[in-house]
C-alpha positions, 0 to 999 in steps of 0.5 A: 863318026857316029858320035856326031849324029847323037844330039845327047852327045852333041850337048855333052860335048858342048858342056865338056868343052866349056868345062875344059875351057874354064879349067884351062883358063883357071890353070892359066893355060887357056886354049888358043882363041881359034880352038874351042874346048868343044872342038878339042873334046870332039877331036880327041874323042874322034881320034880315040874312036878311030884307034878303038875301031882298029884291029890293034885297038880292038885287041887292046880293048879286049886285053884291058877288059880282061884286066878289069875283070881280073882286078875286080875278082881280086878285090873284096869290093870288086869294081867299087873297091876304093883301090880298084882304079889304082890297081887297074892302072898299075896292072895296065902299066905293068903289062903295056908300059906307062904310055897306056895309063891314060883315058883310053886305058879305062876302056 
């Protein structure tokens, strides 16, 4: 995984991992002791990277990029319009179904 060799990303994974652990503790759903927030963040991103690099993932990313461009063109404020993200998510759900409305849907 390319992300492991970048020290800036390593620092970010640590920060995000700590934030995730705190948020989950605050929500009274802590991670198991043997799983750190950093491990979870790295694992999720590793999985996402593998999916995005697959031929299917590449095709899906191109489709979502096109949706982003279309929605931005439809709104007076473009990507800065307050309803931009909501409209992109709705369009993605409309085209791909509700399962695609997650982190990778904003690619």
